[in-house]
C-alpha positions in Angstrom: 52.8 197.2 70.4 50.0 194.7 70.6 47.6 196.6 68.9 49.7 197.2 66.2 49.9 193.9 66.0 46.8 192.7 66.0 45.2 195.3 64.1 45.9 193.5 60.6 44.6 190.1 62.1 41.1 188.6 60.5 38.7 186.4 61.0 39.3 183.3 58.4 36.2 182.2 56.3 34.5 179.0 54.7 36.5 176.5 57.0 34.6 173.7 55.4 35.8 174.0 51.9 38.8 171.7 52.1 40.9 174.8 50.7 43.9 176.5 52.4 44.5 179.8 51.2 46.3 182.3 52.8 45.7 184.7 50.2 46.8 187.8 51.5 49.5 188.9 54.3 50.2 185.8 55.9 52.8 186.5 58.8 54.4 184.4 61.5 53.0 185.7 64.7 55.6 185.4 67.1 58.7 186.4 64.6 56.5 189.6 63.7 56.4 190.7 67.1 60.0 190.6 67.5 60.8 191.9 64.4 58.4 195.0 65.3 60.0 195.5 68.6 63.2 196.5 66.3 61.1 198.5 64.2 61.1 196.1 61.0 58.3 194.9 59.3 57.5 191.5 58.5 57.7 190.2 54.9 54.2 188.4 54.2 53.6 185.9 51.9 50.5 184.3 50.5 50.0 180.1 50.4 47.7 178.6 48.4 46.2 174.9 48.8 43.5 174.6 46.1 41.9 172.1 44.4 44.8 171.5 42.1 47.3 171.1 44.4 48.3 169.1 47.7 52.3 169.6 47.9 54.4 172.6 47.4 58.2 171.9 47.5 60.0 174.8 48.9 63.8 175.6 48.0 66.0 178.5 48.8 69.2 180.1 50.3 70.3 179.5 53.9 68.4 182.3 55.9 66.1 182.3 53.2 63.0 182.4 55.4 61.6 178.4 54.2 61.1 177.6 58.2 59.8 180.7 58.8 57.1 180.2 56.0 56.3 176.5 57.1 56.1 177.3 60.7 53.7 180.5 60.1 51.1 178.4 57.7 50.5 175.8 60.3 50.3 178.4 63.1 47.5 180.1 60.9 46.1 176.9 60.2 46.1 175.7 63.7 44.9 179.4 65.2 42.0 179.4 62.7 40.8 175.9 63.9 40.8 176.8 67.7 38.2 179.7 66.7 41.0 182.6 66.8 41.5 185.5 64.2 45.0 184.7 62.2 48.1 186.7 61.4 46.8 187.4 57.9 44.7 189.9 56.0 42.3 187.0 54.3 42.3 183.6 54.8 40.1 180.6 53.7 41.3 177.6 55.9 40.4 174.0 55.5 39.7 172.0 58.8 42.4 169.4 59.3 42.1 166.3 61.4 46.1 167.0 62.5 48.8 168.9 62.0 52.3 167.3 61.6 55.6 169.2 62.3 59.0 167.6 61.2 61.6 170.8 61.8 64.7 171.6 63.5 67.1 169.1 64.6 68.0 167.5 68.4 69.2 164.6 69.6 67.8 162.1 72.7 71.1 160.8 74.3 69.3 159.3 77.0 67.2 157.0 74.9 70.6 156.4 72.6 69.0 158.3 69.5 71.1 160.5 67.3 70.0 163.5 66.0 69.0 161.5 62.4 67.3 158.9 64.3 65.2 161.5 65.9 64.6 162.6 62.5 63.7 159.3 61.2 61.5 158.2 63.8 59.6 161.5 63.6 59.4 161.2 59.8 58.2 157.7 60.2 55.4 158.8 62.2 53.7 161.2 60.0 53.9 158.7 56.9 52.6 155.9 59.2 49.8 158.2 60.5 48.9 161.3 58.4 45.6 160.9 56.3 44.6 163.2 53.3 42.7 165.6 55.8 46.1 166.3 57.4 48.3 169.2 57.5 52.3 168.4 57.2 55.3 170.7 57.6 58.8 168.9 56.7 62.0 170.9 56.7 65.3 169.7 55.6 64.6 165.8 55.7 67.7 163.9 55.2 70.3 166.5 56.2 71.8 164.4 59.2 73.7 161.3 57.0 75.3 161.6 53.8 74.0 163.3 50.7 73.0 160.2 48.5 71.4 158.4 51.8 69.8 162.3 52.8 68.9 162.9 49.2 67.0 159.5 48.7 65.2 159.8 51.6 64.1 163.0 50.9 62.7 161.9 47.4 60.8 159.0 48.5 59.3 160.8 51.6 58.1 163.9 49.1 56.7 161.2 46.7 54.8 159.4 49.6 53.4 162.4 50.5 52.4 163.5 47.1 51.3 160.1 45.7 49.9 158.1 48.8 48.6 160.1 51.8 47.7 163.1 49.4 47.6 165.6 52.2 48.3 169.5 52.1 52.2 169.2 52.7 54.9 171.7 52.7 58.4 170.4 52.1 61.5 172.6 51.9 64.9 170.9 51.2 68.4 172.0 49.8 68.6 168.9 47.8 68.1 170.9 44.8 68.5 168.0 42.5 65.5 166.4 43.4 63.8 169.4 42.0 64.3 168.0 38.5 62.6 164.9 39.3 59.2 166.6 40.7 58.3 168.7 37.5 54.7 170.3 37.6 53.9 168.4 34.7 54.7 164.8 36.1 53.1 165.5 39.8 50.3 167.4 38.8 49.2 168.2 42.2 52.9 170.1 43.1 53.8 173.2 43.3 57.4 174.2 42.6 58.1 177.5 44.7 61.0 179.5 46.3 62.4 182.0 48.5 63.6 184.9 46.4 66.8 187.0 46.7 68.7 189.4 44.6 71.9 188.7 43.3 74.9 190.8 43.1 76.6 190.8 39.8 79.6 191.7 41.0 82.7 188.7 41.2 82.1 188.3 45.1 79.0 186.5 44.8 76.9 188.1 47.5 73.1 188.6 47.5 70.1 190.3 49.2 67.3 188.6 51.4 63.9 189.3 50.3 62.1 186.4 52.2 59.5 186.5 49.4 58.3 183.1 48.0 57.9 183.1 44.7 57.2 180.0 42.2 60.4 178.3 40.7 63.4 176.5 42.2 66.4 178.0 43.7 69.7 176.4 42.6 71.7 177.2 45.2 72.2 177.3 48.9 74.6 180.2 49.2 76.1 178.5 52.3 79.7 179.9 51.8 78.2 183.3 52.0 76.6 182.8 55.2 79.4 181.5 56.6 81.1 184.4 55.9 78.5 186.6 57.2 79.1 184.4 60.6 82.8 185.3 60.7 85.2 182.5 59.8 88.4 182.7 59.2 89.4 184.1 55.2 91.8 181.2 55.1 89.0 178.6 55.9 86.7 180.4 53.3 89.2 180.3 50.9 89.9 176.5 51.1 86.0 176.1 50.9 85.5 177.7 47.7 88.5 176.2 46.3 87.2 172.9 47.2 83.4 173.7 46.0 84.6 174.3 42.8 86.7 171.1 42.4 83.8 169.2 44.3 81.2 170.8 41.4 83.9 169.9 38.4 83.9 166.7 39.6 80.4 166.3 39.9 80.0 167.8 36.0 82.5 165.1 34.5 80.3 162.3 36.3 76.8 163.2 35.3 75.3 161.0 33.0 75.1 162.0 29.5 
């Protein structure tokens, strides 16, 4: 098992080029090992921070692989900088002065800090201390509060990373609305990427995960489909779908011309 896992690890090259290119076959080493134990291949993905890119805005459905992708890029960068071979078939890695991560959700009750407060403290630490030579990965910023406030915080955080800090940033979000504001024409150092899926043409709205990272924007989260797969009662799902349609209709009416 270990031999099979390590045989495709490679030595990174050109660590002082200030580029971060996992050109071929980037993989999360821990997730890949667990999948191999069950005979499941890990879906490889590339990552390219070239001279024209310092920010990647990533969208995709729930369970589409966004968090795994963010973590694997950070792990590959860390392994390369410590002198290790990396879980990729080819990698050109820049030396970074720090790696910052804001992923997951937890509280600190003993310190009277809610889940959202912990998220904001960690976000503040990143924005106050990261430099242009840092690597930053951020996942679902703003999800712990109202949609309006959360979306505003996500937008302003990403804008600050791109405009002010200018470090290599991977930013995943379900706030698809902000992608309309971060066009590659306006933000010249930004790439729009998404986790790919194959949607069914039936009325059921089902889809298949591919876990490939491709250019573009995913405009749906497919949360109701995931809830159905998790086993929520049919009556709950029916009510949720009805409410979702009403919510979409209300927003379409209120949308400014």
